[in-house]
N, C-alpha and C positions, 0 to 999 in steps of 0.2 A: 721651430721646425721639428716635426716628429719623425722618427725613423721606424717604419712599419715593414714587419716581414711576417712570412707564413710560419706556422707552428712547426714544420718540418725543418726549418731553418734553425729555429731555437734548439731543437734536439740535436741537430747537427753540430752547432757551436759548442753545446754542452759535451757533446762526445769528443770534440777536439780537444777541449780543455782536459778531459779526464785522460786521454792518451798522450797528453803533451810531453814530449821528449827533447824538443828544440823549437826555437821561436819560429811562429807561423805568421805570414802576411798574406792577407787576402784583399782583393779588390772587390769592393761591393758595387754590383751593377744594378741600376734601377732607374726609375722615372722620378724627376724632381716636379713635384706639383707646387702650388702656391705656398702651402705650409707644411708639406710632408715629403719626405723620401719613401718612395715604394720600392724597396729592395727585392729583385727577383732571383738573384743569384749572387754567389760568392765565388770569384775565380782567383785561382792560386796564382801568386806571383811566379815562383820557380821551385823545382826540387833542388836546384844548386844555385846558391846565391853568388852569382858571378856576372857582371855585366857583360853581355855579348857584344862584340864589336860589330857585328852584323847588322845591329838594330840602333846604332847611334845616329844622330840626326844626319839626314841625307844619305844613309846607307841602309835603309831598311830593304829587306828582300820580299819579293811577293810569295806569299803563303795562300793556301787554300783550305776551305772547310766543308765538309759534306753535310748534306741536309737528311737528317734522319732522326728518330726518336732516340732519346738518350735518358738515362736514369742515374739518379746519384748514387754512388757506391760508398757508403759510410765505411765499409771494411776496407777501403783503399788507404783511408786515412789511418786505420789501426796497423795496416801493413806497413805503411811508411814509417810510422813511429817505432814499430818493432825492429826496423832495420837500422835505427839510429843508435849509436852508442850512448850508454847511460853515464860514461866517465865524465861528461861535462859538455859545454858549449864552447866552441872555437870561434875565432873572429870570422871563420868563413861561414858560419851559420847566420851571420847578421847581413841582410841585404844592404847594398849601399845606395846612394842617390840614383846613380847611373843606371844600375840594374833595374830599379824601380820605374825608371822613366823610360827605358828602352822597352821594357815588357809592357808597359801602359800604352806606349806608341803603337806597338803591335796590336794590343788588344783592342785599341779604339777603331782600328779598321775593321774589326770583326763585329761591330755593333750596329744594329739597325736604328732607324729614326726613334726617337724618344727615349732609348736608353743610353745611359752614360756611365762613367765610373764616377760615382757618387762620393766615394771615401775609401779609406782602408781600415782593415780590421786586423789588429795585432793581438796575437796570442801568445802569452809567455809568463815568466816570473817577473817580479819587481824589477831586478837588476837589467834583466834583458830588455824589458819594455821601456825602462828609462833610457837606454841607449837608441832605440828604434823611434821614438816619438819625435826627437829632433830631426832625425833622417826624413820621416814622414811629413812632417810640416814643410820642409824644403822641397820635397817632391811634389807636394800638392800645389804649391805656389807656381811650380813649373807646368804641371798638369793643367792648371787653369788656362795658362797662355796657350798650351796646346790645343785644348778644347776650343778656344775662341778663334784660333787661327782658321779652323775649319769653315767658321762662319762667313767670313770675307766680307760681308755687307757691314760697313762702318756704322750705319745709322740704325741697325737692328739691335738695339740694346736689349730687348726682349730676349734675344737667343743667347746672350753671354752668361757665363758662368756666374751664378750668385753665391752659391753655398758648396761646401765641401765638409767632410767631416772625418775625424780620427777616433775609432773605437778601440780602447785598450782593455782586453779582457784579461785578469790576472788571476787567477786560481779558480774563478767560479763564474757563472753567467751573472749572478747578483752583483759581483764585485767587477763592474764594467764601467770605465770612465770614458766619456764621450766628449770630444772639444769639436765645437761648430766653428768653422771658418766662414766669415762673410766677407765678400768681395764688393767694393764700390769703388769704380775707378782704378786708381793704382794704390788704394789703401787696403790694407787686410785687417780685419778684428777678428780676434779669437776669443771665444767665450765658452763657458760650460754648457754642453748640449744636453738633450733629454736621453733617456735609455731607450733600448728597442722595445716597441709596442708590437703585440702579436695579434694579427688580424688576418682573415682570409682575403687574398687578393685576387680578383678575376681579371685576367689579362685579355685585352682585346687588341685588335690590330686594324689597321686602315692600310689599303693597298691600292696600287695604281701603277700604270706604265705611262711614261713621258716621252713623246718623240722629240729628239733634239735635231735641230739644223741650224747651227750658229756659225757665222762668217765674220772674220775680223780682217780688216786691212789696215796696215800701220806702217809708218816710215821708221825702220830700224829693225834689228835682228831678233827673231824669235828663238834662236837657239843659244846653247850654252847656258851661262848662268840667268840669262833673261827669260828662259823658257817658262818657268813656274810664274813669273810675273806676267807674262803675256798670256798666259793660259787663263790665270785669274781675271785678267782684263777683258778676256774673251768671254767668259760666262756670268761675269757679275750683272750686265745689263739684262740677260736673259732671266737669270734668276730673280732679279728685282721685278720683272714683269710678272713672274710666277707669284711672287709675294704681293702683288698689287691686285692680282686676279682674285676670283672667287673659285671656291670649290664645290662640286656636285657630290654629295656624300648620300649614297643610298636614295638618290631621287631628290634630295633637297639641296637648296643652295645656301652656302655659308660663306661669309666674307672673312672669318677669322676672328670675329668679336663677340660670339655667342658665349652666354654663361650657361647654355643647355648641358645638362648632365650627359655623358656618354650612354649611360644605361638606358636613357630614353629613347635613343635613335637605334639601339640593337634590334636585329631581327627577332620578332617575337616568337616565331616558329623555331628558330634555330639561333640562339644566342651565341654559339660557338662560331658561327660563319663570319669571316672577316668582313668588315665595311668596305665598300668599293667607292673610290674616289676619281674624279676626273677635274682637271683645270679647264676653266671657261676662259679661252684665249681667243683674242681676234686673229683674223688670219694674217693680219699684218704683223703680229707679234711673232710669227713662226721664224722670222728671219731678221735678226738685228745686227747692226754694224757698230762696233764699239768706238766710242769717242776717246782717243788716247793722246799722249803727247807725242809730237813728232820732232825727233832731234838728229837722227842719224841720216845716211845718205843711201839707204838700201830700202826698197819697198818689200815688205813681207806679208804674207797672207796665211791665215790659219783657219782651218774649218773643221768642226766637230759634228759628226752625224751619228745617229743611232738611237736606240730606245732604252730607257733607263726603267729598272724595275725599282719602285719605291715602297718600302714598308716602314710603318711605325708602329710601335707597340707601347700600351699604356693601360692603367688600371681602369675599370669600368666607373669608379667614381670621379674621374676627372672631368673637366669641362671641355666643350667642343673647341674652345679658344686655345686651350693648352694642347689639344690634339693637332689642331691645325698648324700651330707653330712648330711642333715637333716634326710633323709630316714635311713642311717646307724646309726644315733644317736639315733633313736627310737628303734632299735633293743637292744641297750646298756641299755637304760632307762627302757624299758620293762622288760627285764631280771633282772636288778638290783631291780626294784620294787617287782617283784614276790618272789625273795630270801628274800627280806626285809619283806614283809608280812608273809612269811612262817616262819622266824625266830621269828617274834613278836608273832605269834600265839603259837609257842612252848614254848614261855618264859611265856605267859598267861596261857596255859594249863599244865604247869609244866613238859613237856615232853622233855626238851631240853637234858636231860642225856640219853635218850633212845638210846641204842648202835645201834639198826638195825630198820630202818622204811622205809616203802613205802608209800608216801603220795603224794596226788594231790595238784598241785600248783593252784591258782586262774586263771580263765580264763577272757579274755577281751571282754567287750561288748561296743557297741558304741551308741552315741546319736547325732543327727544332730541338730546345732543350727539355722539351717535355709535352704533355698531351695539350691540345688547345685549351686555353683557358687557365692553365696551371702555370705557364711560363712563356718565354718569348723566343724567337729565332735569333740565331746569330748568323753572319755572313762573311764571306771573303771574296777574293778577286783572283780569278784564274784565267789562263789562255786556254784556247780551244784544243791545243796539242799537249796540254800540261799533265803530267802523271799525277793520279789521284791516289796513289798507294799510300802516301804519307798522311792522308787526311785524318785518319783515325788517330794517328799520334798527335796530330796538332790540336784536336778536340780535347783528347786525354790530358795534354799538357797543362792546359788552362783550366779545364772544367772537371778533371778526374772521373770522367764518364766513358762509358762503352757505347758504341753506335753501330747501327746496322749500314754497312757500306752499300748495300744494294738499293738503298732508298735516297740516293743522291739526286737533288733537285738541280739539274743542269740546263734546264730550259726556261729559267725565269726571265732570261733576256739574252739577246744575240750579243756577239762582240761589237762594241762601239768602234768607231774609226776616227782618227785624226789625221788631217793632211795639212803639211806646211810646206810653203814655197817662198823662195827669196829671188827677187829680181833686183840685179844691179843698176843703179842709176847713175848717171854722169852728174857732175857738180851742176851743170845748168838744168838738168831735170830735176834735181834735188831742190834747187833754189825755186825752180817753176812750181814745184808741189807746194813748198812753203808759201809761196804767193797765193796759190789757189786756196790753201788752208785759210790765210788771212781773209781773202775775199768770201769764200764760201763756208767757211768753219767746218762743222762736222759734215757737210755735203761733199767736201773735197776727197775725203776717203770713200765715200759712196760712189763718186764720179770714177775714181781710180779703180775701184773694185768692179764696176760695170764694165769699163774699158778692158780690163784685164781679162774678165769672164767672156766678152765678145771675141777678144783676140784669140782664145783657147778653142772657141767654137768654129772658127774659119777653117774652111777646106781649102784645097787648091782650086777645085771648081767655083767655089764662092769667090775666091780672089779673082779668077779670070772673068766671072760675070761682072763684078764690080769695076774691074778695069775697062771692059767694054762699055759699061754704062757711063763712065766719066771720060771716055776717049773725045767724044764731040766737044766737051768743055775745054779739054786740053787743046785740041786742034784750033778752036775758036780763039782761046787765049793766045796761042803762038802766033796766029795770022794777025790779031790785033797788036801784038808786040811788034811785028814786023813793019805793019802799017805806020805806026808811031815813029819808028826810027827812019 
């Protein structure tokens, strides 16, 4: 594996080493190709190395990011270094594993398709880095599980994390030690990796909007601790249909197995223009009922509707196969994150036991980290009425950049909605449903879904019409009963 960066990042890291006053930890953000990491940005871990309790597992809060042009400010690093005491490095200057993990968990929510946390870069003296490398190794093992959790599809091994790296820069750029972590199943193999290679990287993007209308009927509760599992069960079949479908990219059909280079399909007149994609789905695939295990005594239903803004970023030297995989993975991650944020909000507000609800899910906004072709966008999830005044601080915290708040892209997609309902069943009804499931299998859920949908659409006038229609049969049955007696 090679680690490729632009020349501006070499000078950036050189300057960081020169003004070094305390150990620095950076997240390397980039695209992983078959034999190379293409690093497009170095995000900062934190100004103060303290694990934030608001970002532990299950307690993340919703944050948002603006969409605008931002520029790297090298003097920010100089200013931060000047404010640090030269007396020495205290224990608080060293980030712990929880700090790295909580910050990475927040950062992953801000990344579009194709872009991942590829590794960490440590800058410091020999004693400092010796203490940090062990922490970084443990953190990357947890990061791998966190990244793979967003994939959800058990059989999509091509989307799982294969490599991560630790780059320790000790006194100079030339004195850089890189360890490459290779993952295979449950095993981890660490070996000496290559140094950074400096090349120009031309970043391209693939964009699309995907309409969602997914309905799941199941026997059991969809609330409380079961919500995230039910939500994943809801979207996996639809996501699998997307993975099995073909993509129409700039008028050409691809099934995800082409070795064609991206540069060959770019717009010849305007190579900076994003590629446009569309999934080729059958009309029967627009609504899918999930086949799940039924063990409870309550009939629950969950429906997800809305439009997703999907964007993937990648170097022009990548293949169409790698691009399509990154694009499909972005759908999985953005759906998983929305369900996760919704679940956490319900836990905070104490509404996780509410039997019926109709709620909006956060929508996605984007911010550019540079001019088209030079870097990629990042994203965040906000509600329609959320205050955007903190967005500038959010971007500055991770990326040490300034942005123009007037260029926020808020119309990338509307708010999605999720509707959850729960209907109590008697023991007889529950056993009856179990019998139907044994006889009809997956179709039992479909039959129950159709019955519930028809019941909701009935009006008082419809009931009266049906009653009048069946009245002759009732009268005939009544007289036949009297005659037989």
